[in-house]
N, CA, C, O and the ligand as a Tripos MOL2 file, in Angstrom:
@<TRIPOS>MOLECULE
protein
  265   263    67     0     0
PROTEIN
NO_CHARGES

@<TRIPOS>ATOM
      1 N           2.9820  -18.7750   -2.6270 N.3       1 MET1
      2 CA          2.4400  -17.4130   -2.6360 C.3       1 MET1
      3 C           1.9580  -17.0720   -4.0460 C.2       1 MET1
      4 O           2.6160  -17.3840   -5.0380 O.2       1 MET1
      5 N           0.8060  -16.4310   -4.1080 N.am      2 THR2
      6 CA          0.2950  -15.9610   -5.3880 C.3       2 THR2
      7 C           0.4110  -14.4430   -5.4340 C.2       2 THR2
      8 O          -0.0170  -13.7400   -4.5190 O.2       2 THR2
      9 N           0.9970  -13.9600   -6.5150 N.am      3 ILE3
     10 CA          1.2240  -12.5280   -6.6840 C.3       3 ILE3
     11 C           0.5030  -12.0860   -7.9440 C.2       3 ILE3
     12 O           0.5340  -12.7850   -8.9570 O.2       3 ILE3
     13 N          -0.1420  -10.9380   -7.8920 N.am      4 ALA4
     14 CA         -0.8030  -10.4120   -9.0870 C.3       4 ALA4
     15 C          -0.2530   -9.0310   -9.4200 C.2       4 ALA4
     16 O           0.0270   -8.2140   -8.5430 O.2       4 ALA4
     17 N          -0.1120   -8.8060  -10.7120 N.am      5 PHE5
     18 CA          0.3520   -7.5040  -11.1880 C.3       5 PHE5
     19 C          -0.6120   -6.9820  -12.2410 C.2       5 PHE5
     20 O          -1.1930   -7.7450  -13.0120 O.2       5 PHE5
     21 N          -0.7660   -5.6720  -12.2540 N.am      6 GLN6
     22 CA         -1.3760   -5.0090  -13.3980 C.3       6 GLN6
     23 C          -0.2420   -4.5220  -14.2860 C.2       6 GLN6
     24 O           0.6870   -3.8650  -13.8160 O.2       6 GLN6
     25 N          -0.3220   -4.8500  -15.5770 N.am      7 VAL7
     26 CA          0.7140   -4.4110  -16.5140 C.3       7 VAL7
     27 C           0.0110   -3.7180  -17.6800 C.2       7 VAL7
     28 O          -0.2920   -4.3450  -18.6950 O.2       7 VAL7
     29 N          -0.2440   -2.4140  -17.5250 N.am      8 PRO8
     30 CA         -1.0580   -1.6900  -18.5130 C.3       8 PRO8
     31 C          -0.4410   -1.6840  -19.9130 C.2       8 PRO8
     32 O          -1.1590   -1.6450  -20.9130 O.2       8 PRO8
     33 N           0.9020   -1.7220  -19.9800 N.am      9 ASP9
     34 CA          1.5370   -1.6500  -21.2910 C.3       9 ASP9
     35 C           1.7610   -3.0320  -21.9170 C.2       9 ASP9
     36 O           2.5260   -3.1640  -22.8720 O.2       9 ASP9
     37 N           1.1080   -4.0360  -21.3890 N.am     10 MET10
     38 CA          1.1080   -5.3670  -22.0120 C.3      10 MET10
     39 C          -0.0910   -5.4050  -22.9630 C.2      10 MET10
     40 O          -1.2440   -5.4830  -22.5380 O.2      10 MET10
     41 N           0.2190   -5.3490  -24.2660 N.am     11 THR11
     42 CA         -0.8720   -5.0910  -25.2070 C.3      11 THR11
     43 C          -1.0720   -6.1520  -26.2860 C.2      11 THR11
     44 O          -2.0590   -6.0900  -27.0180 O.2      11 THR11
     45 N          -0.1730   -7.1160  -26.4070 N.am     12 CYS12
     46 CA         -0.3430   -8.0970  -27.4720 C.3      12 CYS12
     47 C           0.3230   -9.4190  -27.1050 C.2      12 CYS12
     48 O           0.9060   -9.5580  -26.0300 O.2      12 CYS12
     49 N           0.2290  -10.3630  -27.9950 N.am     13 GLY13
     50 CA          0.7780  -11.6850  -27.7370 C.3      13 GLY13
     51 C           2.2780  -11.6770  -27.5310 C.2      13 GLY13
     52 O           2.8140  -12.4930  -26.7810 O.2      13 GLY13
     53 N           2.9590  -10.7500  -28.2010 N.am     14 HIS14
     54 CA          4.4010  -10.6400  -28.0010 C.3      14 HIS14
     55 C           4.7130  -10.2640  -26.5520 C.2      14 HIS14
     56 O           5.5990  -10.8420  -25.9220 O.2      14 HIS14
     57 N           3.9770   -9.2960  -26.0430 N.am     15 CYS15
     58 CA          4.1640   -8.8750  -24.6520 C.3      15 CYS15
     59 C           3.9130  -10.0550  -23.7130 C.2      15 CYS15
     60 O           4.6650  -10.2800  -22.7650 O.2      15 CYS15
     61 N           2.8620  -10.7920  -23.9860 N.am     16 VAL16
     62 CA          2.5140  -11.9290  -23.1270 C.3      16 VAL16
     63 C           3.6660  -12.9250  -23.0870 C.2      16 VAL16
     64 O           4.0340  -13.4210  -22.0230 O.2      16 VAL16
     65 N           4.2300  -13.2120  -24.2530 N.am     17 ARG17
     66 CA          5.3470  -14.1720  -24.3030 C.3      17 ARG17
     67 C           6.5790  -13.6220  -23.5840 C.2      17 ARG17
     68 O           7.2370  -14.3370  -22.8280 O.2      17 ARG17
     69 N           6.8820  -12.3540  -23.8220 N.am     18 ALA18
     70 CA          8.0690  -11.7530  -23.2000 C.3      18 ALA18
     71 C           7.9420  -11.7640  -21.6770 C.2      18 ALA18
     72 O           8.8970  -12.0790  -20.9670 O.2      18 ALA18
     73 N           6.7640  -11.4200  -21.1910 N.am     19 ILE19
     74 CA          6.5600  -11.3620  -19.7390 C.3      19 ILE19
     75 C           6.5540  -12.7620  -19.1400 C.2      19 ILE19
     76 O           7.1410  -13.0020  -18.0850 O.2      19 ILE19
     77 N           5.8860  -13.6780  -19.8250 N.am     20 THR20
     78 CA          5.8410  -15.0550  -19.3280 C.3      20 THR20
     79 C           7.2440  -15.6310  -19.2130 C.2      20 THR20
     80 O           7.5720  -16.3120  -18.2410 O.2      20 THR20
     81 N           8.0740  -15.3470  -20.2240 N.am     21 GLN21
     82 CA          9.4410  -15.8640  -20.2130 C.3      21 GLN21
     83 C          10.2680  -15.2020  -19.1150 C.2      21 GLN21
     84 O          11.0430  -15.8680  -18.4290 O.2      21 GLN21
     85 N          10.1000  -13.8910  -18.9510 N.am     22 ALA22
     86 CA         10.8560  -13.1790  -17.9150 C.3      22 ALA22
     87 C          10.5090  -13.7140  -16.5220 C.2      22 ALA22
     88 O          11.3860  -13.9000  -15.6780 O.2      22 ALA22
     89 N           9.2260  -13.9550  -16.3010 N.am     23 VAL23
     90 CA          8.8000  -14.4700  -14.9980 C.3      23 VAL23
     91 C           9.3230  -15.8890  -14.7940 C.2      23 VAL23
     92 O           9.7550  -16.2470  -13.6980 O.2      23 VAL23
     93 N           9.2800  -16.6860  -15.8430 N.am     24 ALA24
     94 CA          9.7450  -18.0720  -15.7290 C.3      24 ALA24
     95 C          11.2270  -18.1170  -15.3590 C.2      24 ALA24
     96 O          11.6650  -18.9900  -14.6100 O.2      24 ALA24
     97 N          11.9960  -17.1580  -15.8980 N.am     25 GLU25
     98 CA         13.4210  -17.1310  -15.5780 C.3      25 GLU25
     99 C          13.6670  -16.6510  -14.1480 C.2      25 GLU25
    100 O          14.5800  -17.1240  -13.4720 O.2      25 GLU25
    101 N          12.8370  -15.7010  -13.6970 N.am     26 ALA26
    102 CA         13.0190  -15.1420  -12.3510 C.3      26 ALA26
    103 C          12.5100  -16.0970  -11.2760 C.2      26 ALA26
    104 O          13.0140  -16.1100  -10.1540 O.2      26 ALA26
    105 N          11.5160  -16.8870  -11.6290 N.am     27 ALA27
    106 CA         10.9040  -17.7810  -10.6440 C.3      27 ALA27
    107 C          10.6550  -19.1480  -11.2710 C.2      27 ALA27
    108 O           9.5270  -19.4880  -11.6290 O.2      27 ALA27
    109 N          11.7310  -19.9230  -11.3960 N.am     28 PRO28
    110 CA         11.6020  -21.2370  -12.0230 C.3      28 PRO28
    111 C          10.5960  -22.0890  -11.2500 C.2      28 PRO28
    112 O          10.6370  -22.1430  -10.0210 O.2      28 PRO28
    113 N           9.7150  -22.7390  -11.9580 N.am     29 GLY29
    114 CA          8.7400  -23.6020  -11.3140 C.3      29 GLY29
    115 C           7.4440  -22.9020  -10.9510 C.2      29 GLY29
    116 O           6.4600  -23.5530  -10.5990 O.2      29 GLY29
    117 N           7.4380  -21.5730  -11.0340 N.am     30 ALA30
    118 CA          6.2000  -20.8400  -10.7500 C.3      30 ALA30
    119 C           5.2370  -21.0050  -11.9210 C.2      30 ALA30
    120 O           5.6460  -21.2770  -13.0500 O.2      30 ALA30
    121 N           3.9570  -20.8350  -11.6280 N.am     31 HIS31
    122 CA          2.9440  -20.9360  -12.6740 C.3      31 HIS31
    123 C           2.4600  -19.5300  -13.0160 C.2      31 HIS31
    124 O           2.0150  -18.7870  -12.1420 O.2      31 HIS31
    125 N           2.5530  -19.1720  -14.3010 N.am     32 VAL32
    126 CA          2.2090  -17.8230  -14.7390 C.3      32 VAL32
    127 C           0.9110  -17.8500  -15.5230 C.2      32 VAL32
    128 O           0.7550  -18.6320  -16.4610 O.2      32 VAL32
    129 N          -0.0160  -16.9940  -15.1330 N.am     33 THR33
    130 CA         -1.2630  -16.8570  -15.8730 C.3      33 THR33
    131 C          -1.3850  -15.4140  -16.3310 C.2      33 THR33
    132 O          -1.2410  -14.4880  -15.5320 O.2      33 THR33
    133 N          -1.6480  -15.2240  -17.6130 N.am     34 VAL34
    134 CA         -1.7530  -13.8680  -18.1460 C.3      34 VAL34
    135 C          -3.1300  -13.6630  -18.7430 C.2      34 VAL34
    136 O          -3.5940  -14.4650  -19.5530 O.2      34 VAL34
    137 N          -3.7810  -12.5820  -18.3380 N.am     35 ASP35
    138 CA         -5.0370  -12.1890  -18.9760 C.3      35 ASP35
    139 C          -4.7930  -10.8660  -19.6960 C.2      35 ASP35
    140 O          -4.7180   -9.8010  -19.0820 O.2      35 ASP35
    141 N          -4.6730  -10.9700  -21.0090 N.am     36 LEU36
    142 CA         -4.3260   -9.7970  -21.8140 C.3      36 LEU36
    143 C          -5.4220   -8.7340  -21.7360 C.2      36 LEU36
    144 O          -5.1210   -7.5440  -21.6420 O.2      36 LEU36
    145 N          -6.6650   -9.1440  -21.7740 N.am     37 GLU37
    146 CA         -7.7930   -8.1930  -21.7600 C.3      37 GLU37
    147 C          -7.7580   -7.2810  -20.5430 C.2      37 GLU37
    148 O          -7.9790   -6.0740  -20.6490 O.2      37 GLU37
    149 N          -7.4780   -7.8720  -19.3860 N.am     38 SER38
    150 CA         -7.4790   -7.0680  -18.1560 C.3      38 SER38
    151 C          -6.0660   -6.6330  -17.7620 C.2      38 SER38
    152 O          -5.8720   -6.0110  -16.7180 O.2      38 SER38
    153 N          -5.0710   -6.9670  -18.6130 N.am     39 HIS39
    154 CA         -3.6740   -6.5980  -18.3670 C.3      39 HIS39
    155 C          -3.1760   -7.1300  -17.0260 C.2      39 HIS39
    156 O          -2.4250   -6.4650  -16.3120 O.2      39 HIS39
    157 N          -3.6100   -8.3360  -16.7070 N.am     40 ARG40
    158 CA         -3.2880   -8.8790  -15.4020 C.3      40 ARG40
    159 C          -2.3580  -10.0820  -15.5380 C.2      40 ARG40
    160 O          -2.5850  -10.9740  -16.3560 O.2      40 ARG40
    161 N          -1.3140  -10.0860  -14.7240 N.am     41 VAL41
    162 CA         -0.3770  -11.2050  -14.6810 C.3      41 VAL41
    163 C          -0.4350  -11.8000  -13.2780 C.2      41 VAL41
    164 O          -0.2000  -11.1070  -12.2880 O.2      41 VAL41
    165 N          -0.7460  -13.0730  -13.2050 N.am     42 THR42
    166 CA         -0.8180  -13.7410  -11.9150 C.3      42 THR42
    167 C           0.2540  -14.8150  -11.8650 C.2      42 THR42
    168 O           0.3830  -15.6250  -12.7830 O.2      42 THR42
    169 N           1.0210  -14.8110  -10.7840 N.am     43 VAL43
    170 CA          2.1160  -15.7600  -10.6300 C.3      43 VAL43
    171 C           1.8890  -16.5430   -9.3430 C.2      43 VAL43
    172 O           1.8280  -15.9630   -8.2590 O.2      43 VAL43
    173 N           1.7650  -17.8470   -9.4630 N.am     44 SER44
    174 CA          1.6250  -18.6540   -8.2570 C.3      44 SER44
    175 C           2.8510  -19.5380   -8.0870 C.2      44 SER44
    176 O           3.4040  -20.0560   -9.0580 O.2      44 SER44
    177 N           3.2600  -19.6970   -6.8470 N.am     45 GLY45
    178 CA          4.4000  -20.5580   -6.5610 C.3      45 GLY45
    179 C           5.7330  -19.8330   -6.5910 C.2      45 GLY45
    180 O           6.7860  -20.4690   -6.5450 O.2      45 GLY45
    181 N           5.7000  -18.4940   -6.6680 N.am     46 ALA46
    182 CA          6.9530  -17.7280   -6.6080 C.3      46 ALA46
    183 C           7.2100  -17.3470   -5.1570 C.2      46 ALA46
    184 O           6.2780  -17.0130   -4.4250 O.2      46 ALA46
    185 N           8.4760  -17.3950   -4.7370 N.am     47 ASP47
    186 CA          8.7370  -17.0510   -3.3390 C.3      47 ASP47
    187 C           9.2500  -15.6220   -3.1770 C.2      47 ASP47
    188 O           9.3190  -15.1240   -2.0540 O.2      47 ASP47
    189 N           9.6150  -14.9480   -4.2790 N.am     48 GLN48
    190 CA         10.1210  -13.5770   -4.1660 C.3      48 GLN48
    191 C           9.3780  -12.6490   -5.1220 C.2      48 GLN48
    192 O           9.7130  -12.5530   -6.3030 O.2      48 GLN48
    193 N           8.3780  -11.9760   -4.5970 N.am     49 ALA49
    194 CA          7.5700  -11.0730   -5.4190 C.3      49 ALA49
    195 C           8.4180   -9.9620   -6.0310 C.2      49 ALA49
    196 O           8.2170   -9.5820   -7.1840 O.2      49 ALA49
    197 N           9.3720   -9.4420   -5.2480 N.am     50 ASP50
    198 CA         10.1990   -8.3430   -5.7510 C.3      50 ASP50
    199 C          11.0180   -8.7630   -6.9600 C.2      50 ASP50
    200 O          11.2160   -7.9860   -7.8950 O.2      50 ASP50
    201 N          11.4890  -10.0020   -6.9270 N.am     51 LYS51
    202 CA         12.3040  -10.5120   -8.0220 C.3      51 LYS51
    203 C          11.4630  -10.6540   -9.2970 C.2      51 LYS51
    204 O          11.9230  -10.3520  -10.3980 O.2      51 LYS51
    205 N          10.2300  -11.1180   -9.1210 N.am     52 VAL52
    206 CA          9.3290  -11.2610  -10.2720 C.3      52 VAL52
    207 C           9.0000   -9.8860  -10.8480 C.2      52 VAL52
    208 O           9.0130   -9.6870  -12.0630 O.2      52 VAL52
    209 N           8.7090   -8.9500   -9.9610 N.am     53 GLU53
    210 CA          8.3830   -7.5990  -10.4190 C.3      53 GLU53
    211 C           9.5660   -6.9880  -11.1710 C.2      53 GLU53
    212 O           9.3900   -6.3600  -12.2150 O.2      53 GLU53
    213 N          10.7710   -7.1780  -10.6300 N.am     54 ALA54
    214 CA         11.9660   -6.6270  -11.2750 C.3      54 ALA54
    215 C          12.1810   -7.2470  -12.6540 C.2      54 ALA54
    216 O          12.6240   -6.5720  -13.5830 O.2      54 ALA54
    217 N          11.8670   -8.5260  -12.7760 N.am     55 ALA55
    218 CA         12.0510   -9.2090  -14.0640 C.3      55 ALA55
    219 C          11.0960   -8.6570  -15.1120 C.2      55 ALA55
    220 O          11.4730   -8.4810  -16.2710 O.2      55 ALA55
    221 N           9.8710   -8.3880  -14.7090 N.am     56 ILE56
    222 CA          8.8960   -7.8170  -15.6510 C.3      56 ILE56
    223 C           9.3440   -6.4190  -16.0630 C.2      56 ILE56
    224 O           9.2260   -6.0260  -17.2240 O.2      56 ILE56
    225 N           9.8620   -5.6780  -15.0840 N.am     57 ARG57
    226 CA         10.3590   -4.3280  -15.3700 C.3      57 ARG57
    227 C          11.5570   -4.3890  -16.3220 C.2      57 ARG57
    228 O          11.6680   -3.5880  -17.2510 O.2      57 ARG57
    229 N          12.4400   -5.3430  -16.0770 N.am     58 ALA58
    230 CA         13.6320   -5.4810  -16.9200 C.3      58 ALA58
    231 C          13.2680   -5.8850  -18.3440 C.2      58 ALA58
    232 O          14.0190   -5.6130  -19.2810 O.2      58 ALA58
    233 N          12.1200   -6.5330  -18.5090 N.am     59 ALA59
    234 CA         11.6680   -6.9120  -19.8480 C.3      59 ALA59
    235 C          11.0800   -5.7200  -20.5880 C.2      59 ALA59
    236 O          10.7500   -5.8180  -21.7700 O.2      59 ALA59
    237 N          10.9500   -4.5950  -19.8930 N.am     60 GLY60
    238 CA         10.5270   -3.3720  -20.5530 C.3      60 GLY60
    239 C           9.1000   -2.9470  -20.2480 C.2      60 GLY60
    240 O           8.5310   -2.1090  -20.9490 O.2      60 GLY60
    241 N           8.5230   -3.5250  -19.2010 N.am     61 TYR61
    242 CA          7.1330   -3.2060  -18.8700 C.3      61 TYR61
    243 C           7.0540   -2.5450  -17.4990 C.2      61 TYR61
    244 O           8.0250   -2.5190  -16.7420 O.2      61 TYR61
    245 N           5.8730   -2.0130  -17.2020 N.am     62 ALA62
    246 CA          5.6780   -1.2700  -15.9490 C.3      62 ALA62
    247 C           4.6170   -1.9470  -15.0910 C.2      62 ALA62
    248 O           3.4500   -1.5550  -15.1020 O.2      62 ALA62
    249 N           5.0360   -2.9670  -14.3490 N.am     63 PRO63
    250 CA          4.0620   -3.6810  -13.5210 C.3      63 PRO63
    251 C           3.7270   -2.9160  -12.2500 C.2      63 PRO63
    252 O           4.5670   -2.2030  -11.7020 O.2      63 PRO63
    253 N           2.5030   -3.0680  -11.7910 N.am     64 ALA64
    254 CA          2.1040   -2.5490  -10.4870 C.3      64 ALA64
    255 C           1.4600   -3.7000   -9.7290 C.2      64 ALA64
    256 O           0.6360   -4.4340  -10.2750 O.2      64 ALA64
    257 N           1.8460   -3.8510   -8.4610 N.am     65 ARG65
    258 CA          1.2630   -4.9180   -7.6590 C.3      65 ARG65
    259 C          -0.2320   -4.7180   -7.5590 C.2      65 ARG65
    260 O          -0.6980   -3.6130   -7.2810 O.2      65 ARG65
    261 N          -0.9790   -5.7650   -7.7800 N.am     66 ALA66
    262 CA         -2.4400   -5.6620   -7.7840 C.3      66 ALA66
    263 C          -3.0280   -6.5800   -6.7230 C.2      66 ALA66
    264 O          -4.2470   -6.6390   -6.5650 O.2      66 ALA66
    265 CU          2.9430   -6.5280  -27.2360 Cu       67 CU67
@<TRIPOS>BOND
     1     1     2 1
     2     2     3 1
     3     3     4 2
     4     3     5 am
     5     5     6 1
     6     6     7 1
     7     7     8 2
     8     7     9 am
     9     9    10 1
    10    10    11 1
    11    11    12 2
    12    11    13 am
    13    13    14 1
    14    14    15 1
    15    15    16 2
    16    15    17 am
    17    17    18 1
    18    18    19 1
    19    19    20 2
    20    19    21 am
    21    21    22 1
    22    22    23 1
    23    23    24 2
    24    23    25 am
    25    25    26 1
    26    26    27 1
    27    27    28 2
    28    27    29 am
    29    29    30 1
    30    30    31 1
    31    31    32 2
    32    31    33 am
    33    33    34 1
    34    34    35 1
    35    35    36 2
    36    35    37 am
    37    37    38 1
    38    38    39 1
    39    39    40 2
    40    39    41 am
    41    41    42 1
    42    42    43 1
    43    43    44 2
    44    43    45 am
    45    45    46 1
    46    46    47 1
    47    47    48 2
    48    47    49 am
    49    49    50 1
    50    50    51 1
    51    51    52 2
    52    51    53 am
    53    53    54 1
    54    54    55 1
    55    55    56 2
    56    55    57 am
    57    57    58 1
    58    58    59 1
    59    59    60 2
    60    59    61 am
    61    61    62 1
    62    62    63 1
    63    63    64 2
    64    63    65 am
    65    65    66 1
    66    66    67 1
    67    67    68 2
    68    67    69 am
    69    69    70 1
    70    70    71 1
    71    71    72 2
    72    71    73 am
    73    73    74 1
    74    74    75 1
    75    75    76 2
    76    75    77 am
    77    77    78 1
    78    78    79 1
    79    79    80 2
    80    79    81 am
    81    81    82 1
    82    82    83 1
    83    83    84 2
    84    83    85 am
    85    85    86 1
    86    86    87 1
    87    87    88 2
    88    87    89 am
    89    89    90 1
    90    90    91 1
    91    91    92 2
    92    91    93 am
    93    93    94 1
    94    94    95 1
    95    95    96 2
    96    95    97 am
    97    97    98 1
    98    98    99 1
    99    99   100 2
   100    99   101 am
   101   101   102 1
   102   102   103 1
   103   103   104 2
   104   103   105 am
   105   105   106 1
   106   106   107 1
   107   107   108 2
   108   107   109 am
   109   109   110 1
   110   110   111 1
   111   111   112 2
   112   111   113 am
   113   113   114 1
   114   114   115 1
   115   115   116 2
   116   115   117 am
   117   117   118 1
   118   118   119 1
   119   119   120 2
   120   119   121 am
   121   121   122 1
   122   122   123 1
   123   123   124 2
   124   123   125 am
   125   125   126 1
   126   126   127 1
   127   127   128 2
   128   127   129 am
   129   129   130 1
   130   130   131 1
   131   131   132 2
   132   131   133 am
   133   133   134 1
   134   134   135 1
   135   135   136 2
   136   135   137 am
   137   137   138 1
   138   138   139 1
   139   139   140 2
   140   139   141 am
   141   141   142 1
   142   142   143 1
   143   143   144 2
   144   143   145 am
   145   145   146 1
   146   146   147 1
   147   147   148 2
   148   147   149 am
   149   149   150 1
   150   150   151 1
   151   151   152 2
   152   151   153 am
   153   153   154 1
   154   154   155 1
   155   155   156 2
   156   155   157 am
   157   157   158 1
   158   158   159 1
   159   159   160 2
   160   159   161 am
   161   161   162 1
   162   162   163 1
   163   163   164 2
   164   163   165 am
   165   165   166 1
   166   166   167 1
   167   167   168 2
   168   167   169 am
   169   169   170 1
   170   170   171 1
   171   171   172 2
   172   171   173 am
   173   173   174 1
   174   174   175 1
   175   175   176 2
   176   175   177 am
   177   177   178 1
   178   178   179 1
   179   179   180 2
   180   179   181 am
   181   181   182 1
   182   182   183 1
   183   183   184 2
   184   183   185 am
   185   185   186 1
   186   186   187 1
   187   187   188 2
   188   187   189 am
   189   189   190 1
   190   190   191 1
   191   191   192 2
   192   191   193 am
   193   193   194 1
   194   194   195 1
   195   195   196 2
   196   195   197 am
   197   197   198 1
   198   198   199 1
   199   199   200 2
   200   199   201 am
   201   201   202 1
   202   202   203 1
   203   203   204 2
   204   203   205 am
   205   205   206 1
   206   206   207 1
   207   207   208 2
   208   207   209 am
   209   209   210 1
   210   210   211 1
   211   211   212 2
   212   211   213 am
   213   213   214 1
   214   214   215 1
   215   215   216 2
   216   215   217 am
   217   217   218 1
   218   218   219 1
   219   219   220 2
   220   219   221 am
   221   221   222 1
   222   222   223 1
   223   223   224 2
   224   223   225 am
   225   225   226 1
   226   226   227 1
   227   227   228 2
   228   227   229 am
   229   229   230 1
   230   230   231 1
   231   231   232 2
   232   231   233 am
   233   233   234 1
   234   234   235 1
   235   235   236 2
   236   235   237 am
   237   237   238 1
   238   238   239 1
   239   239   240 2
   240   239   241 am
   241   241   242 1
   242   242   243 1
   243   243   244 2
   244   243   245 am
   245   245   246 1
   246   246   247 1
   247   247   248 2
   248   247   249 am
   249   249   250 1
   250   250   251 1
   251   251   252 2
   252   251   253 am
   253   253   254 1
   254   254   255 1
   255   255   256 2
   256   255   257 am
   257   257   258 1
   258   258   259 1
   259   259   260 2
   260   259   261 am
   261   261   262 1
   262   262   263 1
   263   263   264 2
@<TRIPOS>SUBSTRUCTURE
     1 MET1         2 RESIDUE 1 A MET
     2 THR2         6 RESIDUE 1 A THR
     3 ILE3        10 RESIDUE 1 A ILE
     4 ALA4        14 RESIDUE 1 A ALA
     5 PHE5        18 RESIDUE 1 A PHE
     6 GLN6        22 RESIDUE 1 A GLN
     7 VAL7        26 RESIDUE 1 A VAL
     8 PRO8        30 RESIDUE 1 A PRO
     9 ASP9        34 RESIDUE 1 A ASP
    10 MET10       38 RESIDUE 1 A MET
    11 THR11       42 RESIDUE 1 A THR
    12 CYS12       46 RESIDUE 1 A CYS
    13 GLY13       50 RESIDUE 1 A GLY
    14 HIS14       54 RESIDUE 1 A HIS
    15 CYS15       58 RESIDUE 1 A CYS
    16 VAL16       62 RESIDUE 1 A VAL
    17 ARG17       66 RESIDUE 1 A ARG
    18 ALA18       70 RESIDUE 1 A ALA
    19 ILE19       74 RESIDUE 1 A ILE
    20 THR20       78 RESIDUE 1 A THR
    21 GLN21       82 RESIDUE 1 A GLN
    22 ALA22       86 RESIDUE 1 A ALA
    23 VAL23       90 RESIDUE 1 A VAL
    24 ALA24       94 RESIDUE 1 A ALA
    25 GLU25       98 RESIDUE 1 A GLU
    26 ALA26      102 RESIDUE 1 A ALA
    27 ALA27      106 RESIDUE 1 A ALA
    28 PRO28      110 RESIDUE 1 A PRO
    29 GLY29      114 RESIDUE 1 A GLY
    30 ALA30      118 RESIDUE 1 A ALA
    31 HIS31      122 RESIDUE 1 A HIS
    32 VAL32      126 RESIDUE 1 A VAL
    33 THR33      130 RESIDUE 1 A THR
    34 VAL34      134 RESIDUE 1 A VAL
    35 ASP35      138 RESIDUE 1 A ASP
    36 LEU36      142 RESIDUE 1 A LEU
    37 GLU37      146 RESIDUE 1 A GLU
    38 SER38      150 RESIDUE 1 A SER
    39 HIS39      154 RESIDUE 1 A HIS
    40 ARG40      158 RESIDUE 1 A ARG
    41 VAL41      162 RESIDUE 1 A VAL
    42 THR42      166 RESIDUE 1 A THR
    43 VAL43      170 RESIDUE 1 A VAL
    44 SER44      174 RESIDUE 1 A SER
    45 GLY45      178 RESIDUE 1 A GLY
    46 ALA46      182 RESIDUE 1 A ALA
    47 ASP47      186 RESIDUE 1 A ASP
    48 GLN48      190 RESIDUE 1 A GLN
    49 ALA49      194 RESIDUE 1 A ALA
    50 ASP50      198 RESIDUE 1 A ASP
    51 LYS51      202 RESIDUE 1 A LYS
    52 VAL52      206 RESIDUE 1 A VAL
    53 GLU53      210 RESIDUE 1 A GLU
    54 ALA54      214 RESIDUE 1 A ALA
    55 ALA55      218 RESIDUE 1 A ALA
    56 ILE56      222 RESIDUE 1 A ILE
    57 ARG57      226 RESIDUE 1 A ARG
    58 ALA58      230 RESIDUE 1 A ALA
    59 ALA59      234 RESIDUE 1 A ALA
    60 GLY60      238 RESIDUE 1 A GLY
    61 TYR61      242 RESIDUE 1 A TYR
    62 ALA62      246 RESIDUE 1 A ALA
    63 PRO63      250 RESIDUE 1 A PRO
    64 ALA64      254 RESIDUE 1 A ALA
    65 ARG65      258 RESIDUE 1 A ARG
    66 ALA66      262 RESIDUE 1 A ALA
    67 CU67       265 GROUP 0 **** ****
């Protein structure tokens, strides 16, 4: 399953790393693609979208399913 999120408060390379790491921990083996310009996080190979979303939220960001 591929899940996409808009994360408006992801604004720099630090955010990208923090979110990428949070997603990797929530969904081991998933592939994370981040486009900072469009504030878009795409996760492929995750089986629980809610868990990924919660992990991004726990990292301090406000994801919205896109
Ligand atoms: Cu940042």
